[in-house]
N, C-alpha and C positions, 0 to 999 in steps of 0.2 A: 341347803336351807332356802326356802322360798319366803321372801318378804313381800307382803301386800300392804300398801298404804291405804288406810281408810280415812274418812274425813277427820280433819283437825289432828288430835293427838293420838289417835288409835292406829295400831299396827297389828297385823296378823302374821305369825311365823309358822311355817309348816315344815316338818321334818319327819321322815320315816312314817308317814301316814297319820301323824298327830299334829294338833294345832294348838298354839299358844297365842292368846290375845292380850294386848296391853292397852289399858285405858279406853274401854268402850263407853265413852261419856255421852252427854246429851247433845254434843255437836257432831257426833259421828252417826253413822247409819243405824236405823232402828234394829237391824239384824246383825250388827257388827260383832256381837259376842256369840251368836248362834253357831253351833257346830264346834265350839271350842272345847278341847279336853281340859284346858287350864286357863285361868284368867288372872292377870296381874293388874292391880290398881295402885297408882302412885300416891294419890291423896284424895281428899274428900270434895274438892271443888266440882261442881256439876258438869263442867266440860270434860272431866276425866272419870267421874263416878256417877253413873245413872242407875239407881236401884232397880228400876223397872227392867232395864236391859239385862242386868245381872240375874234377876229373878227368872226372866223368860229363858235365859240360857241354861240355868241350873235346873229348871223344871223340865226343859226339853231333853236333857241328858242327865240322868241320875248319877252318873259317874263323874261329871264335871266338877271341878274344884276351883276355889279362889284363894290367892295369896295376896295379902294387903296389910296396911298398917292398922293400928288399933282403932283409930277414929272411924274408919270405914267398916272394919270387921264388926264392931259393936252394933252397927245399924242393920246388918243382914245375917249375922251368924245364927241367931235364934231360929230362923226359918229353915236353916240347912245345917243341922247338927253334924259336926265332924267334917264338914266340907269347906269351911272357911278358916284359913290359917293366918294367924297374926305374925308379922315379921317386922324386923327393924334392922338398923345399920349393923353390918357385920354378920348377919345371918346368911346361910347358904342352904339350898334345898334343890330337889329335882322335881320339876313339874312337866308332865306330858313328855317326858324324855329329854327335856332341856335342863341343863345345869344352870342354876341362877344364883347370883350373889347380890346382896342388898347393900347399896351405898347411899349415904346421905341421911339427913335427919329433918331439915327444915325447908319449907317453901322459900323461894326468893322473896326479898323485901318488895312489897307493893308500894307501901308508904310507911314512914316511921310511926304514924298514928294508927296503923292497922296491925293488930297482933299477928305474928307469924304462926302458921299452922305447920303440922308435920308433913313431910314429903320424903318419899324414898325413890331411888332410882334402881333399875334392874340391869345388871350385867349378865348377859346370856351367853352360855357356851364359851366360857373363857375369853370373853371380849369380842366375840364375833359381832355382837350387837350390844349397845348400851342405850337405854331409854332413861333419861334423867327426871322425867316428870316436869314439874315447874320449879326447877332449880338448876344452877350451873355447877353441879357436882362434878368433880374430877376424880375418877376412880384411880386407885393406886396400882394399876396394871394397864397394859396396852389395850387399846380399843381399835378394832378394825372398822366397824360401822357405827357411827354416832347418829342417833335420832336427835336432830338439832331443833330445839324450840326457837324457831326463827323469829317469831313476832309475838309479843305479849304486852299487856299493860304494865308489866313489871320490868321490861327490858328495853334497851336501846341497841342499835346495830353495832356500836363499838364494843359493847359487852358480848354480843353474839360472836363477833369476829375474834375477840380475845379468848373466848371460851374454846372455840375450835383450835386456836393456837396452843392453848394449854393442854387440852386433851390429846391433840396430835393424832387424830384417827387417820386411817387410809382414805376414808370417804365420809361425807356427812349428808344425810338425807333430811330434808325439811319436814318437821312436824309442827304442831301448834300454829297452824297457818290459816285458820278459818277467818281471822280478822284481817288478813293481808289481802288487799285488793289486787286485781289483775294489773292495774295501773302501776302499783308499787313493786310488783314482782321483779321486773327487769333491774330496778335499782338494787334490790337485795341480792339478786343473782350476780350482778356485776361487782358489787363491793365485797361480798363474802367470797366470791369466786377468785377475785384478784388478791385479796388481803389475808385470807384465813390460813392459807398454807396447806389445804387439803382439797381433794376433789369434792365439789359442791354439787349436789344432785337434787332433783325433785321428781316425785311420782304423783300423778293425778289420783284422786280417790278411786280405788278399785284396781289400780295398776300394780303390777308385780314385777319383781326382779329376783334373780338367783344370787345368793351370797356364797 
């Protein structure tokens, strides 16, 4: 499997000539979803869900499909009948040759005064990759590669470190990093790398690695 990090929370996975894209939102590249056979969206916030990017990708490839939660599906399904699938916690499906399990139900708490929205994470190919979206969801099975939401308005670094400890992946790659400045990156690298108990890695946007 080939993993390519796009900007912010978006990743592209390639296997056997097919491509799965997760969270091509408004902070990612305009063409982040193009060429995808399947797209997964974790929740409705614009840095994860960009309707224009999804429409462009589905119009470019009539066979491309989307799997997402209800709040996103309701906004795009009418334009693409039969190609937008609604999923929730506990569901399992196959998308572009990848086996996917859905974990989680709610977005992390931003502030007690802000109502929580729904959020799902995607466990791909029996734990080879887990993308939690905007939540610190712990799957009930081993994870090899955790896409780690390293910095967000709803988190602090101690929570990020403890999340890696709880999931216990073999390795953690940073995502959700568009707001993390270059000045702060060495601090996050040092503290997560020394305290989290897993290999902590970062890919630049557009950079790939083999899993």
